[in-house]
Steps between C-alpha positions, in 0.01 A plus 500: 500500500133460410574585131740209493233269651256620229763442234571151615129427478494636143791283402332193632158573336639567156594133477131410490334818390643566154388868504671812625386572854591715791418754772520880530499731797240765564680749281489269197865390504564142415684349801505139384435332169549171325691705241754676725582751233166661564575565874505881570264601221192703596147455363339843554173406336451225757555734787253749358239226458525364848496854648121511404404134482584161666387302203744306283672699227576366148744673274810443287429132489496449875242459777575693831340441850541713808565319830522617856719300734477417866719805584277731295758534224360541148635303205392414150551146347499453126503228239550507128183449295144628512316169470331282755818298568683833594211590731539170677880554534443844642258361766763250591782755512291724718449232756856374479674833538262599780589188697872560437484860619285401807761240605783756443318762710425276782855364517662850466264683724528233774878501494503878501249509785702250706818689436337827618388326818831359596681837423237700695402689179123460550273646766392242758137600439525404132659157553187299576284682242764437222557136612120431457504665169789280379327190656799426730452298813520750785537243787737210431853414635788645298867563542748737331820344367763761405774376264807722491770447231868598562495672158250677285196283424476329163172426346574132551461529879152638460425226248618229731290625796195526262555138408525395864180694578286448184155568660466870416162507670649430841871578477672823387861544382588865536828668399588755755826647366813388328581248771180399679203297383208439744270196483165539677412136551169357607551202736279213604309552830686344777844501319787517747804721485716185479312398179543850362874494578540170321319618188703828502825296519385317180424841345844627581671182363304522182607861442869432566499187281305639204640852463820472698471812711533539876178619674388550865139442597305674770169349632224693675264362764167368388228763455130436462369809316603707188565824703752318709717438197675834543620387847597154351715668238679711769567182701660326205714807442609515867578125485741564217652809657550338844616176335760707310646621835465203732454188291731567206531124430131439455326533164153474632390716797156487661367801697378245764858395571690823529524480874687787686626628164160633415493691832837650444409597141210703624699693760625857421873506422558759775356266766729221361801723538411590852462133591848412356658787695330372815616138453857577395587753765861403525596451131319525166396171338748575229789395724394144453700339222362252245636196685337609820173569320512153346576337841190684639279375215605140551450542880138601436446232241595237765269635762769660712665158557875553545605133445293463183614839359871424551446165321339664203763773488788232536651703791582400858227575756735735680559693189129563451472598870788746452315652205177535693686667789646744250154588376387554853794733562422704189123512531417430857273215383563141592363294220477195729226671686165468332383861557831643373488260200153630397607860529815434292303304233253782456774759495681306219171492299440868552851584385459285191170678435660848528795414280284347232332840408152343501223609277209638708146413388 
């Protein structure tokens, strides 16, 4: 990656500096050059010289200068010629490539550092130290937005997200695996979740319109410090997992709005099974056919109102009452009673959770 960046710089400079120029690694191998046919060649004499001295080296019609970058990597820049003009070009190249490498190191190291935090791959005791070293704001409001594609991620998804979050000093676009991309986004102090949801909807619409792939988006709560990003990432993942089970029609799911689904998701499956067995003592929930389940869903959507539900279902009121009586006979629960309705609603969600084969985090 960095060799390509160096090569791009060489290609741009050769338009104005009409001399062969480039950069070598610490072993003397040319890793980028305005004459690309020279890439891969080694200059052993240059390595030998800089092993004993840091002074410029002249030889073979070139001037060589050793540079040490921000990340303590050693390189050698060179320019064709041994005159004063060549010396000036070498001084310019040394400063130019040092700046390029520093920018690359800061960007790469920061992204790698943030990725290690959210994936819990760094010791908590090292987080604050490393954050100060990389000059990252330790205390500022951030959220984690997790974008999940239905198919393997193409480079274009990462590119779109980077274009939507161009401030690499504050926002980090991190590829997690072949389907997930996480965005660690610094938000304005006082920003509300409603504002975040609105901007995330725009993000979702941009992705689907530009690269024509279906994605789901999970949003964490707002965290105030860098060490809390690991929790924020888990929240964004849980939002996606719970949404996949209970809110299948939603494309954007916020951890703040998971409701009882979050509680069920965190329960052991054995406890869920015990609950179902306790609720459906007479018959298993599987005895309810699809028409009955649909009727129940509509009854809940209409706030247990028999008249309104029968109107929405286009059935006579007595027909709906008959169906509700049938459910009571099978399960022992009268859905017209508020307490029984709550129990049945939770039981349906628990059953949906168990049959979905959820991914535990």
